[in-house]
N, C-alpha and C positions, 0 to 999 in steps of 0.2 A: 574828662573834662578837657575844655579849652584854656590855651595860655597863649594869648595872642603877642606876650612879650617877648619870647623864646627867641621866635624866627628871626626879628631884626637882630636881636641882640647876638645869636648867635652868627649872623651873617656878615655884621660890623665885627666881630673880634676876628672870625677868619679872615676879612677882609684887611684889617691892620697887618695881620701877619703877612700877609699877600705884599701888601705896599712895602712892609719892613723887609723882605725876601727879594724884592726887585730893585729895590735901594742898595742893600747889600753887593747884588750882582753889580750895577752900576758902579761901586766904590772898589772894588777889587776886579776890574777885567784880566789881570793876567794869573789869576790863580785855576788851579784845576779845576776842571768842569765839575758842576756838582752833578751828584746821581739825583738829585730832587730839582723837580720842576714843577714852578706855581703858576695857575692861571686863573685868571679872572675875566668875566664877560657879564657885561649889563646890556639887555635888548629890550626897548621901549617902543611899546606899539600903539597908535591911535586907531583904533579902527570906528566907523561908522555905518551904519546900512539902513535902507527903509525899503519896506514891503517883500525883504527878502525870503522869510517865512511864510508870505501869506500870499502873495501876489494880489495884492487888494490895499489899495490907497486909504481905504476907510478904516485899516485894522491898526490897532495900536502897536506895532511891532518894531516901529523905528527904536535904534538904540544907537548910544555913542559911548565909548569907556575906554581907557588907558590900561595898558599890560605893562608889567615890570617884570622881565624876568630877570633875575639874580643866580649866577652860577660860579661857584669856589671849587678849581679841581687841584690836585696833585698827583703827580706820576712821581714813581721812585724805582730808577732804573738801576736795581739791585747787583745787575752785572750786565754784558753785553747781550745776554739772553734771555733774562727776567726783567719783566715789567709789574709794577702794581699801579692800578690806577684807581683814584677816590673821585667823584666829583657831587658835589652835594648844589641843588636847587631850589630855588624859590620862584613862584610866579605869583604875584599881586595883581589885583585889579581894583580900577578907582571910576566907579560909573559915574557918569555927565547924564544921559538920558537913557531910561529913566536913571533917578537919582538913588536906585538902591539894587544892591546884589540881589537877584529871584532868589537866592537860597538863603543866605543870613540877613537879609532887608536892611543892609544898611549900604553906605554907598563905597566901603573902603573893604574889601575884603583882604586880610594878611596870607591868608591859605595857609599851605603846607612847606615846610623843609625836607627833603626827601632826596634818598641816593640814587642820582642820575645815571652812576657809575659806579662799580666798584668790581674791577677783575683782575684776575692773575693773566699775565701772558708770559708764557714758556716756548720760546724758538729753539729749534733744532735738539731735543731731550734727546740723550743719550746718542747725540750726531745724528740722528735721525733726519730727514728733509722733513718734518712736520714742524707747525706753531698750533701750540693748543691755548686756546683762549677762555677761560673759566669765570661765568658768573655776570653782574648785569652790564652789557653793552651794547651799541650802539650795533646795527647789521644792514647795510643796503646791498643787494646782488643784483647787478643790472641796473636799469633805471629805475629800481623800485615797485616794477609792475606786478610783482606778488609778495616779496619781505621787502619791507623799509621800516613799517611802527607797530610795535607792539600794542600799546593803548591808546587807539585813537578817541576815545570819549574825554581824554584831559586836554584835547587840541593838539598843538604844537609846543605845550609845556615839556614835554619830552617824547622821545621815540624809542626807549628802550628795549631790550629783550633780556630775559630770564634765561641764560643761554650757556650749554656747552658747544664749541668751534672748534673744529680740528680740521687745519688746511694743512693739504699734502702740495708739496712742489712736484708735480710729475716731470716736468722738462722747466726748460729757460724760461718761458714765459705760460706754460702749462698748469694750472692750480686743480684738485679736488677736492671740493668743502663737504664734509660732513657736520651737519649741525641737529641739535636738540633745544626745543624752545618749550617753555612753562611760563604761561600767562595768567594769572589769578585776577579775578573780577576785579579784586582790590588790591591796593599794594600791602601783602601780607606776609612775604618774604623779608623786608628788612624794616626798622624802624623807622617811624615817620615821627617828625615833629608837629608840634598841633594839628595831630591826626585828624581829617576830616572826612575819612571814608571815600574819599575820591575814586568814583567809579572808572576803571581801565576800559573794559568792554563787559559786553552787557552778561557775561558768563565764561565760565574758566575754559582756554583753549592751549592747546598744546600740538607741537608739530615736530617731525623729524623728515630729515632725509638726506638727498646727496645734490652739490652742484657742482659744475666742470664747467672751466672756462679757457680758453686758449686761441693761438693765430691757426690759420689752414694757408699758407701762402697770405695775399694781402687780405684775405678774409680773417673777422674774427667771429669767435663764435662761442655760446655757452648754451648748457643743457641741464637741465634739472629734472628730479623727480622726489615728491615729497607727501606727504602725509600730514592733514590737519583733523584733529577731532575737536568737535564741541561737545562738553558734558548734558547731558540731556536733563536739565536744570534751567531756573529762571524762565524768562518772558518769552524765549525764540526756541523753537523745537532743536531737539541734537542732531548732531550730523557728523559724519565723516567722510572724507573723501580725497581721493590720488590726485594730484597735479603734476602734469607730465608737460614739459615744454623745452622752449628753447629761445634764443636770440641771436641774430646775425647781424654783422654788419660788413657794408661791402662799398669800397669808394669805385667811383666810375670816373676815372679820369683823377687830375689834382685838383677840381673844385666842387664836385659833386659826391655825394654819398648816401645811402640807404641803409636805415636802421631800422628793424623789423622784428616782431616776436608775438609769437603763438603759444598756447597752452589750452589743454584740454583735462577737464576735471570729470572722475568718475567716483560714486560711492554711496550712500543712503543721506537722507533728508529727512528725519523723523522716523517714519514706517514706510516710504516710499524710493525708490530709484531715484538716483541724481545724475545729471551728466551737465557739463556747460562747457563753453567753447570762449576764448575771446584773445584779440591780440590786436595790435597797434603799429602801424609805420610810420614811416616819415623821411622824405627826401631831404636834405640839405645844400645847398649850394651858395659857395662863397662868391661874392660878385667881384671882390678885391677893390670895391669903388671907393672913393674918396667920399667924405661929409659933404652935403649932406643926406647923400645916398644911402640906402641900406645896404652893410657888407654882408650879409646873411640871409637867404630868403628860402623859408618853408613851408613845405606843404604835408601833410599828413592825415591820418585817418585813424579812429577806433573802433572796436566793436565788441560788446561785451553781450552776449546770450541773455534772453529774458525768457520769462517761464511763459508756454503755450496754455492758456486755460481750458483748450480743447482736450489736454492731455493728465487727465487726474491720477492717474497713475503713473506718473514721472514728473520729476521737477527739475527745468532744465537753465533755470537762471543761474549765471557766472556768481559765483563767491569770490570777492577781491582775496581771500585768502590774510597774508597779513599785510595790505598795503591798502589800509584805509586812510590815505592821506592825500592831500589838495594836488595831486598830478596835473590835472588838466585844469582845475579853476580852485581857488579859493572862497567862493561865496557859492557854490553849486553845493559843497558839503553841508552848508545850512539848510539848503533846500532839500536835499536827499533826506533829511531826517523826517519832513513830512510825508515823505515817500515810504521810507522803510527805518532806515537808521542812519545817523552821521557821517557822511564820505561813505556811502555803502556804493560803490560804482558796481552796477549791475542794470540790465537791460538797457544799455544806453550806446550812442552811437554819434559819433562827431567827424567832420570833414572840416579841415581848420586850414589856416594859412599863416605865418606869421612873418613879420619884417623886424629884423635886428638892425638896429642905427648904432654905429659907435661915433657918437657927437663929438666926443674928445675922450683920451686915454681914461680918463676918472668917470665919464659920463656916458651912458649906456641905455635906449630906448626901444623897449620891445611892443608892439602893437600885432594883437592877434584877433581873428576873427573865426568863430566856431559856429559852424551850420551843425546842431544837434536834433539827435533822433533818437528812437527806442525800437530795440528789436521786435518786441511784441507789445501789442495793443493789453491794456490791463484792464479786469474790471472797474468800473464806474464806483467813486465817490464823492464827497463832497470837496475833495481837492483835484483827483485826477478826472477826466472826463471819459475815459474809455471810449472814445471815439476815435481818436487819432493817435499818430506815433510822430508827430513833428513837437520838439521839445522848445524850437524857437530857435534865436540866433544869440549868441553870447560876443559880446564885444570886451577886450582887455587892453589895458594900456599900463605900461610898468616903466617906470624909469630907475635905473640903479646908479648909485653913487658912491663914489671913496673919497672921503675928506682926507684920510691918511692911511698908513696902514695898518692903524689900529681903531679905524672909525668907518663905517661905510652905512650905508641902508638903502631905503626904497621907497617910493611912492607908487602904490598900486588902485587901478580902477576897475570894477568889472560894472557889467550892465547888462543884463538878459531882456529881451524882448520874448515872451512866452507864446507858443504854439497851441494846436490845440492838444496837445497831448494832457495841459491841464483843464482847469475848468472853464466856460465857454464866462468870457468877459476878464480874464486874466489880465493883470496889468505889469507893467515894467518894473523893475527893482532897482537900485543902485547900489553898490558896496564901496568902499574906500577904505586904504589902509594907507596909515605913514609908519614908517621903521626907521632906527636908529641902532645901530649895534656897536658897543665899544667892547674891543678884544684887548688883551696884557698876558 
């Protein structure tokens, strides 16, 4: 049974508690630090798009809506070594065009209040150089190329993992991390207020492995080996594979640096063997120029393997593991749903350049151009031509701003000029987002 009034009432109640706690802290600055830390954030986004999912100006796929994500958190530092954290989150939407949520058929969707975080962190148990984190938590390894988002189907509403994580301090700057991840198709592990059975992934997934990082002289390195398993249920074939790879960061003098990461995948895809390989690189050059000239120049590339239609006994497409998030583009994740699944980075190549401008201390502008391609041709469909591997040219402009230490935001514009990878006559799209975040 739906209870639409519960969510805002709960958030209002906890919000008043947060405000009271913050006021008390202001009123008594000389008291001993409290073992409790309250936090609140409100993210407001307005997103508009045209032709993003159809590449056809005659199609009725234009949209505009507002997203309100509210998070209330509490951390309890029971001792210098023990931390307990809880965060509740809700993201509601108000639809402008079309004037109804495609799911509930109204223009306002209260949606769910869920546990965004619920974990226990224990540092140096038994005086060992370990940190144990148990429960629902955010995990990002490296740049998030393989592990960042455990539930891609709810968009940016959350990115949590249900996980056990153990970090071993092998040296002053060297860490070895062991982890286990368990991601059900919907949020069945913890209570949900106003439960709408929000899909998190297409089918149950789990993973476990090791991740190491540290320095080697001026070189920074990371290496990993982990297993991802997908249940053989639902609409997608079950599979399991090992992912082995690493990341390097190397400076070339005081201004130029290179970051690169590559990985290899091997396992099973349904009833056939699978292999996959992918990676990226980017050179970053600090110009030390004064405004209005760019302060950082970036040249990068991405390669994610695709399946060769000629090899029917083997599947070669890259699997993005636990990294289905908008790493290279926010708009392309919607277009990829027409090709396979949302934010499913695979059979994808890019050569790109970025200009980073520091217009003021609190105002930054990034301009990026991607030359997009595919690693393999695909069989022809009504959406994919099957004739070429040119995905087209993607243009991005992002303006980041800070209003105060508690308020920030950005404006993002993206546009794709599609190539012959898509159907003949595919037309350009435009996608725009305005965001402002309040954090306390």
